[in-house]
Structure formats: structure tokens, C-alpha cells
NUVO-727848 format. One record per residue: residue in one letter; x negated, y negated, z of N, C-alpha, C in turn. Coordinates in steps of 0.05 Angstrom, whole numbers, padded with zeros to 5 digits, always signed. Example, Ala and Ser with C-alpha at 12.3 -4.5 7.8 and 13.67 -1.06 7.14 Angstrom:
# residues 2
A-00264+00114+00156-00246+00090+00156-00264+00066+00156S-00257+00045+00142-00273+00021+00143-00258-00001+00157
***
This chain:
# residues 269
X-02507-03756-02205-02530-03749-02190-02529-03761-02162X-02535-03745-02141-02534-03755-02114-02560-03769-02108X-02558-03792-02094-02582-03807-02086-02587-03803-02057X-02573-03786-02045-02575-03783-02016-02594-03758-02009X-02617-03763-01998-02637-03743-01991-02638-03735-01962X-02633-03755-01945-02634-03749-01916-02613-03731-01907X-02619-03712-01889-02599-03693-01878-02581-03708-01858X-02558-03698-01852-02540-03711-01832-02555-03713-01805X-02549-03735-01791-02562-03738-01765-02544-03730-01742X-02553-03710-01728-02536-03699-01707-02530-03720-01685X-02551-03736-01679-02548-03757-01658-02528-03778-01665X-02521-03781-01689-02500-03800-01698-02473-03787-01704X-02472-03761-01698-02447-03747-01702-02438-03745-01731X-02458-03744-01749-02452-03744-01778-02443-03716-01787X-02419-03716-01799-02408-03693-01814-02395-03704-01838X-02409-03701-01861-02401-03713-01886-02379-03698-01900X-02358-03711-01907-02335-03699-01921-02345-03689-01949X-02338-03665-01957-02348-03655-01983-02326-03642-02000X-02303-03636-01989-02281-03622-02002-02267-03641-02019X-02267-03637-02046-02254-03655-02065-02224-03655-02062X-02213-03632-02056-02184-03631-02052-02175-03648-02028X-02190-03648-02006-02184-03664-01983-02187-03694-01990X-02208-03699-02003-02213-03727-02012-02190-03738-02028X-02180-03721-02046-02157-03730-02063-02132-03734-02045X-02129-03716-02026-02105-03722-02007-02107-03748-01992X-02132-03755-01984-02136-03778-01969-02130-03804-01987X-02140-03803-02011-02135-03825-02030-02105-03828-02035X-02091-03805-02037-02062-03806-02042-02048-03818-02018X-02058-03813-01994-02046-03823-01969-02051-03853-01967X-02074-03862-01974-02082-03891-01973-02066-03906-01994X-02065-03895-02018-02049-03908-02041-02055-03939-02043X-02080-03945-02049-02087-03974-02050-02073-03988-02073X-02066-04012-02068-02052-04029-02087-02069-04054-02095X-02067-04065-02118-02082-04088-02127-02080-04110-02107X-02102-04125-02101-02101-04148-02083-02105-04141-02054X-02104-04115-02046-02108-04109-02019-02138-04109-02012X-02143-04116-01986-02170-04116-01976-02176-04090-01961X-02193-04073-01972-02199-04047-01960-02226-04048-01946X-02227-04037-01922-02252-04036-01907-02255-04006-01897X-02277-03995-01904-02282-03968-01895-02304-03967-01872X-02297-03953-01852-02316-03949-01830-02332-03924-01833X-02358-03926-01833-02375-03901-01836-02372-03888-01863X-02380-03901-01885-02379-03888-01911-02396-03864-01915X-02417-03861-01898-02435-03838-01901-02447-03836-01928X-02442-03813-01941-02455-03809-01968-02434-03816-01990X-02413-03829-01984-02396-03841-02004-02373-03823-02014X-02367-03801-01998-02346-03783-02008-02319-03796-02013X-02312-03814-01995-02286-03829-01998-02293-03856-02012X-02315-03867-02006-02323-03894-02017-02323-03895-02047X-02337-03876-02060-02341-03877-02089-02314-03873-02104X-02298-03852-02099-02272-03851-02113-02253-03873-02107X-02255-03884-02082-02237-03906-02075-02245-03931-02090X-02271-03934-02093-02282-03957-02108-02275-03955-02139X-02276-03931-02149-02268-03926-02176-02238-03934-02181X-02222-03928-02161-02194-03933-02163-02186-03962-02157X-02199-03974-02137-02191-04000-02127-02209-04023-02137X-02233-04016-02143-02252-04034-02154-02265-04055-02135X-02255-04056-02110-02267-04073-02089-02264-04061-02063X-02287-04061-02048-02287-04046-02022-02310-04058-02004X-02303-04062-01979-02322-04068-01959-02327-04044-01941X-02353-04038-01934-02359-04014-01917-02377-04023-01895X-02374-04009-01873-02390-04015-01849-02406-03990-01843X-02432-03992-01845-02450-03969-01841-02472-03975-01822X-02476-03959-01800-02496-03963-01781-02523-03951-01788X-02522-03928-01804-02547-03914-01811-02561-03927-01835X-02584-03940-01829-02598-03955-01849-02606-03937-01872X-02612-03912-01867-02621-03893-01888-02600-03887-01910X-02575-03894-01904-02553-03887-01922-02546-03912-01940X-02556-03935-01933-02546-03959-01947-02556-03961-01974X-02582-03959-01979-02592-03961-02007-02581-03940-02026X-02582-03914-02017-02569-03894-02035-02540-03899-02042X-02525-03909-02022-02497-03915-02026-02494-03937-02047X-02511-03958-02044-02510-03981-02063-02516-03972-02090X-02536-03954-02094-02545-03945-02120-02522-03928-02132X-02510-03910-02117-02488-03893-02126-02464-03908-02134X-02460-03932-02122-02436-03948-02129-02440-03967-02152X-02463-03968-02163-02468-03987-02185-02450-03981-02208X-02437-04002-02218-02419-03999-02241-02391-03990-02235X-02385-03984-02209-02360-03975-02202-02341-03997-02192X-02352-04019-02183-02336-04041-02173-02352-04058-02154X-02339-04075-02139-02350-04094-02121-02352-04082-02092X-02376-04072-02086-02380-04059-02060-02397-04077-02042X-02385-04085-02018-02399-04101-01998-02407-04083-01975X-02431-04082-01968-02441-04064-01947-02450-04081-01923X-02437-04076-01900-02443-04088-01874-02459-04069-01858X-02484-04075-01853-02501-04057-01836-02499-04066-01808X-02481-04052-01792-02476-04060-01766-02462-04037-01751X-02466-04038-01723-02451-04020-01707-02421-04029-01708X-02403-04010-01714-02375-04017-01717-02363-04029-01693X-02374-04022-01669-02364-04032-01643-02372-04062-01640X-02389-04072-01657-02398-04100-01655-02384-04116-01677X-02367-04105-01693-02355-04119-01714-02329-04131-01705X-02326-04158-01711-02302-04173-01705-02283-04171-01729X-02264-04152-01726-02246-04147-01749-02227-04170-01754X-02222-04186-01733-02205-04210-01737-02220-04230-01754X-02245-04233-01749-02262-04252-01766-02264-04241-01794X-02268-04215-01796-02272-04201-01821-02248-04205-01838X-02224-04203-01825-02198-04205-01841-02194-04234-01850X-02201-04254-01833-02197-04281-01840-02168-04288-01842X-02160-04300-01865-02131-04308-01869-02114-04286-01879X-02125-04264-01888-02110-04242-01899-02117-04216-01884X-02097-04200-01879-02101-04175-01863-02115-04154-01881X-02128-04135-01866-02143-04114-01880-02131-04088-01875X-02139-04069-01891-02132-04040-01889-02157-04026-01882X-02157-04009-01861-02180-03994-01851-02178-03965-01859X-02200-03953-01867-02202-03924-01872-02228-03914-01862X-02228-03889-01854-02254-03878-01847-02253-03850-01835X-02275-03836-01841-02281-03809-01829-02299-03817-01804X-02286-03821-01782-02299-03833-01759-02318-03813-01745X-02341-03823-01735-02359-03805-01720-02344-03795-01695X-02342-03770-01691-02326-03759-01670-02336-03766-01641X-02363-03770-01640-02375-03777-01614-02368-03804-01603X-02358-03822-01620-02350-03849-01611-02323-03857-01622X-02307-03837-01629-02280-03843-01642-02261-03858-01624X-02261-03849-01597-02243-03863-01578-02251-03892-01574X-02277-03898-01569-02285-03927-01567-02279-03943-01592X-02280-03930-01616-02273-03945-01641-02243-03952-01642X-02227-03933-01632-02198-03936-01632-02190-03960-01614X-02204-03961-01590-02197-03982-01571-02208-04009-01581X-02229-04007-01596-02241-04032-01609-02221-04043-01629X-02211-04027-01648-02193-04036-01668-02166-04046-01656X-02159-04033-01634-02135-04041-01619-02136-04072-01612X-02159-04082-01607-02162-04110-01599-02157-04129-01623X-02157-04117-01647-02156-04134-01672-02131-04126-01688X-02110-04114-01675-02088-04103-01690-02073-04123-01706X-02072-04148-01698-02057-04169-01712-02070-04175-01741X-02095-04168-01744-02107-04173-01771-02109-04148-01788X-02094-04127-01781-02096-04102-01795-02068-04094-01807X-02068-04085-01832-02043-04076-01845-02037-04048-01835X-02057-04030-01838-02055-04002-01830-02083-03989-01829X-02084-03965-01818-02109-03950-01815-02105-03922-01823X-02123-03909-01837-02123-03881-01842-02150-03870-01833X-02149-03855-01813-02174-03845-01800-02173-03814-01799X-02198-03803-01805-02202-03775-01801-02214-03772-01774X-02203-03756-01757-02212-03753-01728-02210-03725-01720X-02222-03719-01697-02219-03692-01685-02189-03687-01681X-02179-03664-01689-02152-03657-01687-02140-03661-01659X-02157-03654-01640-02148-03657-01611-02143-03686-01605X-02159-03704-01615-02155-03732-01610-02130-03743-01622X-02125-03734-01647-02101-03742-01662-02076-03732-01646X-02076-03708-01636-02054-03697-01622-02048-03713-01596X-02070-03723-01584-02067-03740-01561-02055-03768-01568X-02064-03778-01592-02054-03803-01600-02023-03803-01605X-02012-03782-01617-01985-03781-01625-01967-03767-01606X-01979-03758-01583-01964-03741-01563-01942-03757-01551X-01920-03743-01545-01895-03754-01533-01897-03751-01503X-01882-03768-01487-01883-03766-01458-01874-03738-01449X-01884-03730-01425-01878-03704-01414-01889-03680-01429X-01910-03685-01444-01924-03664-01458-01954-03664-01448X-01967-03640-01450-01994-03639-01440-02015-03659-01451X-02010-03664-01477-02030-03682-01492-02026-03711-01487X-02003-03718-01473-01996-03746-01470-02013-03758-01447X-02026-03781-01452-02042-03794-01432-02049-03822-01438X-02071-03832-01427-02079-03860-01430-02082-03868-01458X-02095-03852-01476-02098-03858-01504-02072-03861-01517X-02053-03843-01512-02026-03842-01523-02013-03870-01517X-02011-03877-01492-01997-03901-01484-02010-03927-01496X-02036-03929-01494-02049-03954-01502-02047-03958-01533X-02046-03936-01547-02043-03939-01576-02014-03942-01585X-01996-03929-01571-01968-03928-01578-01954-03955-01572X-01965-03971-01554-01953-03998-01548-01958-04017-01572X-01978-04010-01589-01985-04028-01610-01982-04016-01638X-01981-03989-01640-01980-03977-01667-01959-03954-01669X-01948-03953-01693-01932-03929-01701-01953-03911-01714X-01954-03885-01704-01974-03867-01714-01962-03842-01725X-01976-03831-01746-01966-03806-01758-01989-03789-01764X-01988-03764-01754-02008-03744-01763-02001-03734-01790X-02019-03737-01809-02013-03731-01837-02019-03702-01845X-02043-03693-01840-02050-03665-01846-02075-03657-01831X-02079-03631-01827-02102-03620-01815-02124-03615-01835X-02148-03614-01827-02171-03609-01844-02190-03590-01829X-02196-03567-01842-02214-03546-01830-02243-03555-01830X-02259-03542-01813-02288-03548-01813-02302-03545-01839X-02293-03527-01855-02308-03522-01881-02306-03545-01900X-02290-03565-01895-02289-03588-01914-02312-03609-01909X-02328-03602-01889-02351-03621-01881-02377-03608-01884X-02399-03623-01888-02425-03615-01887-02442-03631-01868X-02453-03619-01846-02448-03591-01838-02420-03588-01825X-02410-03564-01824-02384-03561-01813-02383-03567-01783X-02363-03582-01772-02362-03588-01744-02351-03563-01731X-02353-03563-01704-02344-03540-01689-02313-03542-01682X-02301-03563-01692-02273-03569-01686-02256-03573-01711X-02231-03571-01709-02211-03577-01730-02209-03608-01730X-02203-03618-01754-02199-03647-01758-02171-03652-01768X-02163-03679-01767-02137-03686-01778-02138-03715-01788X-02122-03722-01807-02119-03749-01817-02095-03762-01804X-02098-03786-01793-02076-03799-01779-02073-03827-01791X-02047-03835-01793-02041-03862-01803-02031-03879-01779X-02042-03903-01775-02034-03922-01754-02025-03948-01768X-02000-03956-01761-01989-03981-01771-01981-04000-01748X-01993-04024-01746-01986-04041-01724-01956-04048-01723X-01946-04047-01698-01917-04052-01694-01913-04083-01698X-01890-04091-01708-01886-04119-01715-01884-04138-01689X-01876-04126-01667-01874-04141-01643-01902-04148-01632X-01907-04174-01628-01933-04183-01616-01931-04178-01587X-01953-04172-01574-01954-04168-01544-01944-04193-01530X-01925-04190-01512-01918-04212-01494-01923-04204-01464X-01943-04185-01462-01950-04176-01435-01980-04180-01432X-01988-04178-01407-02017-04180-01401-02031-04155-01408X-02046-04156-01429-02059-04131-01440-02079-04119-01421X-02093-04137-01408-02114-04127-01388-02100-04113-01364X-02079-04126-01356-02064-04114-01333-02052-04087-01342X-02040-04086-01365-02029-04061-01375-02049-04038-01375X-02073-04045-01387-02094-04025-01389-02102-04015-01361X-02102-04032-01341-02110-04025-01314-02090-04008-01302X-02064-04014-01306-02042-03997-01295-02043-03970-01307X-02047-03968-01333-02046-03942-01346-02070-03925-01338X-02092-03938-01334-02117-03923-01326-02112-03912-01298X-02102-03929-01281-02098-03920-01253-02076-03897-01253X-02056-03900-01268-02036-03880-01268-02046-03852-01277X-02060-03853-01299-02070-03826-01310-02095-03816-01297X-02108-03831-01280-02130-03821-01264-02118-03803-01241X-02091-03806-01237-02078-03790-01216-02053-03778-01229X-02055-03766-01251-02032-03758-01268-02015-03736-01254X-02027-03721-01236-02012-03700-01222-01997-03711-01198X-02002-03735-01191-01988-03747-01168-01961-03760-01177X-01944-03765-01159-01920-03779-01167-01926-03809-01171X-01909-03823-01185-01913-03852-01189-01916-03866-01163X-01901-03859-01143-01902-03872-01117-01930-03872-01104X-01944-03849-01110-01971-03847-01099-01993-03855-01119X-01986-03857-01145-02006-03864-01166-02007-03894-01171X-01985-03909-01167-01984-03937-01173-01975-03953-01148X-01987-03977-01147-01982-03996-01124-01957-04012-01129X-01933-03998-01131-01908-04012-01135-01890-04008-01110X-01874-04028-01105-01856-04025-01081-01830-04012-01088X-01815-04004-01069-01789-03991-01073-01771-04010-01089X-01769-04036-01083-01753-04054-01099-01762-04055-01129X-01788-04053-01133-01798-04052-01160-01787-04030-01176X-01788-04007-01165-01776-03982-01178-01747-03986-01182X-01733-03996-01163-01704-04000-01164-01698-04020-01187X-01712-04041-01189-01707-04062-01209-01714-04051-01237X-01735-04034-01239-01742-04023-01265-01723-04000-01273X-01710-03988-01253-01693-03965-01260-01710-03940-01263X-01733-03938-01251-01752-03916-01254-01753-03899-01228X-01751-03874-01230-01752-03856-01208-01780-03854-01197X-01788-03862-01174-01815-03861-01163-01826-03834-01160X-01809-03813-01162-01818-03785-01159-01826-03773-01185X-01823-03789-01208-01833-03780-01234-01864-03780-01233X-01876-03767-01252-01905-03767-01255-01913-03787-01277X-01939-03796-01278-01946-03816-01299-01941-03806-01327X-01943-03781-01332-01938-03770-01358-01909-03771-01368X-01891-03777-01349-01863-03778-01356-01852-03805-01365X-01869-03824-01363-01861-03852-01372-01869-03856-01401X-01852-03870-01416-01859-03876-01444-01877-03900-01444X-01888-03905-01469-01905-03930-01472-01889-03955-01465X-01864-03955-01473-01847-03978-01467-01842-03982-01436X-01841-03960-01423-01837-03961-01394-01863-03974-01381X-01886-03967-01391-01911-03979-01379-01912-04009-01384X-01903-04017-01408-01901-04046-01413-01883-04059-01394X-01861-04047-01387-01842-04059-01368-01855-04060-01340X-01869-04040-01333-01884-04040-01307-01904-04063-01306X-01919-04067-01329-01937-04090-01329-01924-04115-01326X-01901-04119-01339-01885-04144-01337-01876-04148-01308X-01868-04127-01297-01858-04128-01268-01880-04137-01250X-01904-04126-01253-01926-04132-01236-01934-04161-01241X-01934-04171-01265-01942-04198-01271-01919-04219-01266X-01896-04209-01257-01875-04226-01250-01857-04235-01273X-01860-04222-01296-01844-04228-01319-01817-04213-01318X-01796-04225-01331-01770-04211-01330-01771-04184-01344X-01755-04165-01334-01753-04138-01347-01722-04134-01352X-01718-04113-01367-01690-04107-01375-01685-04078-01370X-01665-04072-01354-01657-04044-01349-01647-04030-01374X-01638-04045-01394-01628-04033-01418-01648-04018-01433X-01674-04023-01429-01696-04011-01444-01708-03987-01430X-01695-03977-01409-01705-03955-01393-01705-03931-01410X-01730-03918-01413-01731-03893-01426-01747-03872-01411X-01746-03873-01385-01763-03856-01369-01756-03828-01374X-01778-03812-01376-01776-03784-01381-01766-03775-01408X-01766-03796-01426-01757-03790-01453-01776-03771-01469
***
């Protein structure tokens, strides 16, 4: 019996997953193992929460909508150990939540704040094993886009420097209640083993500046000198979308005065 009476709230971007086949696919993709710490962002009415709790027996969820908390707790009774954090996910310190052991994140993210959530978890990548997120298909395609393609941009670069990402499968609007006006997709993000040895604030600024003028050449989009481009082995007549994420890291190192290596040039790849 469902304990959820309140309708989805449009202002919170709520579209509750309802298709059991899609839910089964998500659980198969997550494949939780004993001893792992699972954290779900935005459990909503428990479509993923309850079957995941039945399978794994321990789960922490982060829910902003106060009206969903009590029904979720009641529905989860007897299924396992459910910890509910009533908080805005953008205010959650995932590093502190992880503590001494890394966590696995899962969630059907609110599409109206999905990009801010992605940049927020990016700050805590070292405390995360992996992430499985349902997002707007268009956003997922931007995340996994390769250089020199229309979807490649700031989001692609900033996530690709820290994560290996795989688009797993598409999900149609009919899988949700109410149906969104867009297609959705499930994406897996796994933090790369290499820890950042670059200035992340500087990198973010460089990438933002570059893609704010993406139709310009690099010579006109970035404040680099001719010797900089020569040392980097990058053609200044390329456009921002032609550089790989690794190239942008090398540009950030160059700007900050750190050594670079011509052997890692992948411009226009």
C-alpha cells in the first residue's frame, strides 16, 4: 500500500519514476555488494529506494521535500536500515558524509538543478566510489561528449577531468509520473584514479572563459601568449571545442607555471 498522498510538486521538478522494468534495469546497473555504503539523492516516493533497501538492507537518502519523509519512512519499515537526511543536497558535505569509507551515489535527480548537483559532487569526488544518475538525456549527452562535437562544452570538460562516464540506457517520458517533456538517460560516473595536481579554480575559470567564446579561435578566447601555445604544442587557431579535457588541464598547468609535457598533446582528438 502506498503511503504517498501528495501530488508531485512542479516547483521542485518532481517526476517520480514508476516503470518497474526501468527500476529493475537501474538496480542491475548499480549491482550493490555487501558492505558498501549507498546514498540516494532525491528518493521521492521510493521507487528506487524500497527495492534497493530490500536488496541491500542499508541505505542513506537525502530528501528536501518534507512531505515525502514520513511516508517514505513508513513504507521502508521492515525492509532494512534506512537513514533519511532532510536537507538540500547542495548543502550536503559528501566528504564528511563518507567519512573514512567512500560512498556510492544513486539518484533520479531533479532536472531543474541537475547541473549544480553534478558540480557539487565534483567537489567531493575523492570520497565517492561511483555514481548512477538519471538525468535529462540532453545533459547526459553533454557529459559524455567528445571534443569537436556539438554537445562538447564546459560540463563535458569539467566532469571528464575527474570522471570516466558511460551513458547506460535511455528512458522515455512514460516511465515517470507525471511524464516529463524530455527524454531521460541513466549515466554512470566513476572517479579517475589520478588525484588533481592542478589548480581546480584556475581550470574552471579557463574552461568557462573558453566556452563563453566557443566560436572564437583559442588565440582570441584565451589569454595565452604565442610561446605558451608553442610550448603546449597547441594550434592557437583551433576553437575551444577542439581541445580535450587533458589539454585544458595542461593549459591550466601552463598558466600556473607548472611543468607540461608535449607527449600528452591530444588537441583536436
